C-alpha positions as CSV (number, residue, x, y, z in Angstrom):
1,X,33.6,56.7,-19.1
2,X,31.0,58.2,-21.7
3,X,29.2,56.4,-24.0
4,X,28.6,57.3,-27.8
5,X,24.7,57.6,-26.9
6,X,25.2,59.8,-23.6
7,X,27.1,62.2,-25.4
8,X,24.7,62.2,-28.6
9,X,21.5,62.8,-26.3
10,X,23.2,66.1,-24.4
11,X,23.5,64.2,-21.1
12,X,26.1,64.5,-18.4
13,X,29.0,62.4,-17.6
14,X,28.9,60.5,-14.1
15,X,32.2,61.4,-12.7
16,X,31.5,62.0,-8.8
17,X,31.6,59.2,-5.9
18,X,30.8,59.3,-2.4
19,X,33.3,61.3,-1.1
20,X,33.3,63.8,-3.6
21,X,29.6,64.3,-3.2
22,X,30.0,64.7,0.5
23,X,32.6,67.5,-0.5
24,X,30.7,69.5,-2.9
25,X,27.8,69.3,-0.1
26,X,30.0,70.4,2.8
27,X,32.0,73.4,0.2
28,X,28.4,74.5,0.0
29,X,27.7,74.5,3.7
30,X,31.0,74.9,5.6
31,X,31.7,78.7,3.9
32,X,30.7,82.2,4.3
33,X,28.0,81.5,6.7
34,X,29.8,80.1,9.5
35,X,32.0,83.6,9.3
36,X,29.2,85.6,8.7
37,X,25.3,84.2,9.7
38,X,26.5,84.1,13.7
39,X,26.2,87.7,14.4
40,X,22.9,88.2,12.5
41,X,21.4,85.6,14.3
42,X,22.9,86.8,17.9
43,X,21.2,90.5,17.1
44,X,17.8,88.3,16.2
45,X,17.8,85.7,19.3
46,X,21.0,86.6,21.8
47,X,22.3,83.0,23.4
48,X,19.3,81.5,21.8
49,X,20.6,81.5,18.4
50,X,21.7,78.1,19.7
51,X,18.3,76.7,19.8
52,X,18.1,78.7,16.4
53,X,20.8,76.4,15.2
54,X,18.8,73.3,16.4
55,X,16.1,74.2,14.8
56,X,17.2,75.2,11.5
57,X,19.3,71.7,11.6
58,X,16.0,70.2,12.1
59,X,14.3,71.3,9.4
60,X,17.3,70.8,7.0
61,X,17.7,67.1,7.9
62,X,13.6,66.6,7.0
63,X,14.6,68.6,3.9
64,X,17.8,66.8,3.1
65,X,15.8,62.9,4.0
66,X,13.2,64.2,1.3
67,X,15.7,65.5,-1.2
68,X,18.1,62.2,-0.6
69,X,14.6,60.3,-1.2
70,X,13.5,62.1,-4.6
71,X,17.3,62.2,-5.7
72,X,17.8,58.3,-5.7
73,X,14.6,58.3,-7.5
74,X,15.1,61.1,-10.3
75,X,18.9,60.9,-10.8
76,X,19.0,64.0,-13.2
77,X,20.2,67.9,-13.0
78,X,17.5,70.2,-11.8
79,X,17.1,68.9,-7.9
80,X,13.6,70.0,-6.8
81,X,13.0,71.5,-10.1
82,X,12.8,67.8,-11.6
83,X,10.7,66.2,-8.5
84,X,8.2,69.2,-8.2
85,X,7.6,68.4,-12.0
86,X,7.4,64.5,-11.6
87,X,5.7,64.4,-8.6
88,X,3.3,67.7,-8.3
89,X,2.9,69.1,-11.8
90,X,4.7,71.3,-14.3
91,X,3.8,74.5,-12.6
92,X,5.1,73.2,-9.0
93,X,8.7,71.9,-10.7
94,X,9.0,75.4,-12.2
95,X,8.2,77.4,-9.1
96,X,10.5,75.6,-7.2
97,X,13.5,76.0,-9.9
98,X,12.5,79.5,-10.5
99,X,13.0,79.6,-6.5
100,X,16.3,78.3,-6.8
101,X,18.0,80.2,-9.5
102,X,17.1,83.7,-8.4
103,X,17.4,82.7,-4.7
104,X,20.8,81.1,-5.4
105,X,22.1,83.7,-7.6
106,X,21.5,86.3,-5.0
107,X,23.2,83.8,-3.0
108,X,26.6,83.5,-5.2
109,X,26.5,87.3,-5.3
110,X,26.7,87.5,-1.9
111,X,29.7,85.2,-1.4
112,X,31.6,86.8,-3.9
113,X,31.0,90.1,-2.2
114,X,32.0,88.1,0.9
115,X,35.4,86.9,-0.9
116,X,35.6,90.9,-1.7
117,X,35.3,92.1,1.8
118,X,37.8,89.9,3.2
119,X,40.7,90.0,0.6
120,X,40.6,93.8,-0.1
121,X,38.0,95.7,1.8
122,X,38.3,99.3,-0.4
123,X,37.8,97.4,-3.3
124,X,35.2,94.8,-2.9
125,X,33.3,94.7,-5.8
126,X,36.3,94.6,-8.0
127,X,37.5,91.3,-5.9
128,X,34.2,89.9,-5.8
129,X,33.7,90.1,-10.0
130,X,36.9,88.6,-10.3
131,X,36.4,85.8,-8.2
132,X,33.0,85.4,-10.1
133,X,35.3,85.5,-13.4
134,X,37.9,82.6,-12.4
135,X,35.3,80.4,-10.6
136,X,33.1,80.6,-13.6
137,X,36.2,79.6,-15.5
138,X,37.2,76.3,-13.4
139,X,33.3,75.0,-13.9
140,X,33.6,75.5,-17.4
141,X,36.3,72.8,-17.9
142,X,34.7,70.1,-15.9
143,X,32.9,69.4,-12.7
144,X,36.1,67.0,-11.8
145,X,38.4,69.7,-11.4
146,X,35.7,71.7,-9.6
147,X,35.5,68.5,-6.9
148,X,39.1,68.5,-6.5
149,X,39.3,72.3,-5.9
150,X,36.5,72.3,-3.7
151,X,38.0,69.5,-1.2
152,X,41.1,71.2,-0.7
153,X,39.1,74.7,0.1
154,X,37.1,72.2,2.6
155,X,40.5,71.2,3.8
156,X,41.8,74.2,4.8
157,X,38.3,75.9,6.2
158,X,37.7,72.7,8.4
159,X,41.4,73.3,9.9
160,X,40.8,76.8,10.6
161,X,37.4,76.3,12.1
162,X,39.7,73.6,14.4
163,X,42.1,76.1,15.3
164,X,39.3,78.6,16.2
165,X,37.6,76.3,18.5
166,X,40.5,75.4,20.2
167,X,41.4,79.1,20.8
168,X,38.4,79.9,22.1
169,X,37.9,77.5,24.7
170,X,41.7,77.1,26.1
171,X,42.0,81.0,25.7
172,X,41.3,81.3,29.5
173,X,38.6,83.7,28.5
174,X,35.7,81.5,28.0
175,X,32.6,81.5,30.2
176,X,30.5,78.0,30.0
177,X,27.8,79.8,31.7
178,X,27.4,82.8,28.7
179,X,25.7,80.3,26.2
180,X,22.9,79.5,28.6
181,X,21.1,78.3,25.4
182,X,18.0,80.3,26.1
183,X,18.7,83.6,27.8
184,X,16.3,86.3,26.9
185,X,15.6,85.2,23.2
186,X,12.2,85.6,22.3
187,X,10.1,82.6,20.4
188,X,9.7,84.9,17.4
189,X,13.5,85.8,17.5
190,X,14.8,82.2,17.6
191,X,12.7,81.4,14.5
192,X,14.2,84.7,12.7
193,X,17.9,83.1,14.1
194,X,16.6,79.8,12.2
195,X,15.8,81.2,9.0
196,X,18.9,83.1,8.9
197,X,21.2,80.1,9.7
198,X,19.3,77.9,7.3
199,X,21.1,80.0,5.1
200,X,24.2,78.3,5.9
201,X,23.0,75.0,5.9
202,X,21.4,74.8,2.4
203,X,24.6,73.2,0.7
204,X,23.4,69.7,0.7
205,X,20.9,70.7,-2.3
206,X,24.2,70.8,-4.4
207,X,24.8,67.2,-4.2
208,X,21.0,66.4,-5.5
209,X,21.3,68.8,-8.2
210,X,24.3,67.5,-9.9
211,X,22.7,63.9,-9.9
212,X,23.4,63.7,-13.4
213,X,27.2,63.6,-12.5
214,X,27.1,61.2,-10.1
215,X,28.1,57.3,-10.3
216,X,25.3,55.2,-8.8
217,X,23.3,58.0,-7.6
218,X,20.6,55.4,-5.9
219,X,23.1,54.8,-3.5
220,X,25.6,57.4,-3.6
221,X,23.2,60.4,-3.2
222,X,21.2,59.2,0.3
223,X,24.6,58.0,1.8
224,X,26.4,61.6,0.6
225,X,23.5,64.5,1.8
226,X,23.1,63.1,5.5
227,X,26.8,62.7,6.0
228,X,27.6,66.3,4.4
229,X,24.8,67.6,6.5
230,X,25.7,65.8,10.2
231,X,29.5,66.9,9.7
232,X,28.2,70.7,8.8
233,X,26.1,70.6,12.0
234,X,28.6,69.2,14.2
235,X,31.0,72.0,13.0
236,X,28.7,75.0,13.1
237,X,27.6,73.6,16.9
238,X,31.3,74.1,18.0
239,X,32.0,77.1,16.5
240,X,28.8,79.0,17.4
241,X,29.2,77.6,21.1
242,X,33.0,78.4,21.4
243,X,32.4,81.9,19.9
244,X,29.5,82.5,22.1
245,X,31.6,81.6,25.3
246,X,34.3,84.2,24.3
247,X,32.2,87.1,23.0
248,X,28.4,86.3,25.0
249,X,25.6,87.4,22.7
250,X,25.7,91.0,23.2
251,X,29.5,91.6,21.7
252,X,29.0,88.7,19.3
253,X,25.9,91.1,17.9
254,X,27.6,93.5,17.5
255,X,30.6,92.4,15.4
256,X,31.2,92.4,11.7
257,X,33.6,89.7,11.9
258,X,32.7,87.2,14.9
259,X,35.4,84.7,14.3
260,X,38.0,86.9,13.8
261,X,36.9,89.1,16.9
262,X,36.8,86.1,19.1
263,X,40.4,84.9,18.5
264,X,41.7,88.5,19.2
265,X,39.5,88.3,22.3
266,X,40.7,85.0,23.3
267,X,44.2,86.1,23.5
268,X,45.2,84.9,20.2
269,X,45.5,87.9,18.1
270,X,47.9,86.5,15.6
271,X,45.3,84.0,14.5
272,X,42.8,86.8,13.4
273,X,44.5,87.3,10.1
274,X,44.3,83.8,9.6
275,X,40.8,83.8,10.1
276,X,40.3,86.7,7.6
277,X,42.2,84.2,4.8
278,X,39.9,81.4,6.0
279,X,36.7,83.4,5.6
280,X,37.6,84.3,2.2
281,X,39.0,81.0,0.8
282,X,35.6,79.6,2.6
283,X,33.6,81.8,0.6
284,X,35.2,81.0,-2.5
285,X,34.4,77.1,-2.0
286,X,31.1,78.3,-1.5
287,X,30.6,80.4,-4.9
288,X,32.3,77.5,-6.4
289,X,29.8,74.8,-5.7
290,X,26.9,77.7,-5.8
291,X,27.6,78.4,-9.3
292,X,27.8,74.8,-10.0
293,X,24.6,74.1,-8.7
294,X,22.5,77.0,-10.5
295,X,23.7,76.4,-13.7
296,X,22.6,72.6,-13.7
297,X,19.0,74.0,-12.3
298,X,19.7,76.2,-15.3
299,X,20.4,73.5,-17.7
300,X,17.2,71.5,-16.6
301,X,14.7,74.3,-17.2
302,X,16.2,75.4,-20.0
303,X,15.9,71.6,-21.3
304,X,12.0,72.7,-20.4
305,X,12.1,75.9,-22.3
306,X,11.0,77.6,-19.0
307,X,14.3,79.5,-19.6
308,X,15.9,80.1,-23.2
309,X,16.5,76.2,-24.8
310,X,20.1,77.9,-25.9
311,X,21.1,77.5,-22.2
312,X,20.3,73.5,-22.6
313,X,23.8,73.1,-25.0
314,X,26.3,70.4,-23.2
315,X,30.2,71.2,-24.2
316,X,30.9,68.7,-26.8
317,X,34.6,67.9,-24.8
318,X,34.1,69.3,-21.4
319,X,30.6,67.7,-21.1
320,X,29.4,70.6,-18.8
321,X,26.3,72.8,-19.7
322,X,28.5,75.9,-20.7
323,X,26.3,78.4,-21.8
324,X,24.3,77.9,-18.5
325,X,27.4,78.4,-16.4
326,X,28.5,81.5,-18.5
327,X,24.8,82.8,-18.6
328,X,24.8,82.3,-14.6
329,X,28.6,83.5,-14.2
330,X,27.7,86.6,-16.0
331,X,24.4,87.7,-13.9
332,X,26.2,86.8,-10.8
333,X,29.0,89.3,-11.7
334,X,27.0,92.3,-12.5
335,X,25.1,91.7,-9.0
336,X,28.3,91.3,-7.3
337,X,29.2,94.6,-9.0
338,X,26.3,96.8,-8.1
339,X,24.5,95.2,-5.0
340,X,25.1,94.6,-1.0
341,X,25.6,91.3,0.6
342,X,23.1,92.0,3.5
343,X,19.8,91.8,1.4
344,X,21.2,89.4,-0.6
345,X,21.2,86.8,2.4
346,X,17.7,87.3,3.5
347,X,16.1,87.1,0.0
348,X,18.2,84.1,-1.3
349,X,17.0,82.2,2.1
350,X,13.3,82.6,1.4
351,X,13.9,81.5,-2.1
352,X,15.7,78.4,-0.9
353,X,13.0,77.6,1.9
354,X,10.2,77.7,-0.8
355,X,12.4,75.3,-3.0
356,X,12.3,72.7,0.1
357,X,8.6,73.7,0.7
358,X,8.2,72.0,-2.5
359,X,10.7,69.2,-2.5
360,X,8.9,68.1,1.0
361,X,5.8,68.0,-0.6
362,X,6.9,66.3,-3.5
363,X,8.7,63.5,-1.0
364,X,5.1,63.2,0.8
365,X,3.6,61.5,-2.8
366,X,6.0,58.8,-3.3
367,X,4.9,55.6,-2.1
368,X,6.9,53.0,0.2
369,X,8.1,50.9,-2.8
370,X,9.9,54.4,-3.9
371,X,11.6,55.3,-1.0
372,X,9.3,57.2,1.0
373,X,10.6,58.7,4.2
374,X,8.7,58.4,7.4
375,X,5.5,60.8,6.9
376,X,6.4,63.0,9.7
377,X,9.8,63.9,8.0
378,X,8.1,65.8,4.8
379,X,5.1,67.1,7.0
380,X,8.3,68.8,9.8
381,X,10.1,69.7,6.7
382,X,7.7,71.5,4.4
383,X,6.0,73.4,7.9
384,X,9.3,74.2,9.0
385,X,10.5,75.8,5.8
386,X,7.1,77.8,5.4
387,X,7.4,79.1,9.0
388,X,11.0,80.2,8.8
389,X,10.7,81.9,5.5
390,X,8.1,84.1,7.1
391,X,9.7,85.0,10.3
392,X,12.6,86.1,7.9
393,X,13.1,89.9,8.4
394,X,10.1,92.0,6.6
395,X,12.2,93.2,3.5
396,X,13.1,90.0,2.6
397,X,9.8,88.5,3.0
398,X,8.2,91.5,0.8
399,X,10.9,91.0,-1.8
400,X,10.8,87.0,-1.7
401,X,7.6,86.9,-1.9
402,X,6.9,89.5,-4.6
403,X,9.9,87.6,-6.8
404,X,7.9,84.1,-6.5
405,X,4.6,85.7,-7.7
406,X,6.6,87.6,-10.3
407,X,8.1,84.0,-11.4
408,X,4.1,82.7,-11.2
409,X,2.7,85.2,-13.5
410,X,5.5,84.7,-16.1
411,X,4.4,80.9,-16.0
412,X,0.8,81.6,-16.3
413,X,1.5,84.2,-19.2
414,X,3.8,81.9,-21.0
415,X,1.2,78.9,-20.9
416,X,-1.3,81.3,-22.5
417,X,1.0,82.6,-24.9
418,X,1.9,78.4,-26.3
419,X,-1.9,77.8,-26.4
420,X,-2.8,80.5,-28.7
């Protein structure tokens, strides 16, 4: 129950338990990524995408461990924006928040366009904007309602993915020798595949950014993050292996809808339309959780006046950052109406990897009393983030680095203006 003191302080209510936090994480990770990321990963690495998946999972595990320890120490909205500010200084917190807000806003647009593409390909942009408006309205009326909707979406998507795996492995066309794990993949190709697949793992950040709305965060967050990540890894590995077994790396690389193509090739064409619906539902779940996470980081940055302070308002009835949610929803709707999904994914991956590099650096500074992870965890996490970020396609690296530099310049100009 919300107290008068917390209401007057403009704080959010702690509604979410372990199950709700895990479901929100799953809703972010088991989304459009599994339906869309396999093909570009196969183009980069062939069947080596399985190695890329393993590498992305290792980096994600390190990031998750660092984030969980920091979130237990600082159970506030904002995630790595807060951790970087508290452990490394104001600039690094700002840079992490900037990378997250910009990168994930692009990711929101990508998810919205994925919904539009699967629901009504000829009018993808219009459907995408409608989806953004509808889900922003859901987020506006309270995080509990968002968690319940996400729970239903996750259940549907998990059931669908289980059906896809079963169809692929029992349809008579699977060849266990096809996913040879290495194939002719190059080292650079595996790294690029890992960077692209990391996009689909990054949803556990949503659990940390909702830290101010989680009950008993010191216990809940460290349990919820690795649980969500572990479930996602098992699901992704099973789906990737099954699809590779049916299509092979070359055919997988050429298809725009790999799971639908796989069930057709497996001799179950009647399941393909269901997969299309499932992809739209999964992208909707990702979009819902993404809007939640971006708006909470926007709230934290607005509280510190890195963004307009008006965005720090909390709704007196629904106890959500309503102005931040409306602002994020508006920007995402504009992007969904005007941009392309492909560039948004690579751009988002660069920003998110930069965000987690700051998280790992922050975790390095924790003391044993503060719950510091083993030293190897933040080292591997930070190094992996930087390597995968610069292994992405060149256009994504150039645009991502340019936006991060622009954010740093804006920070310096603001600091100079406040000193005069």
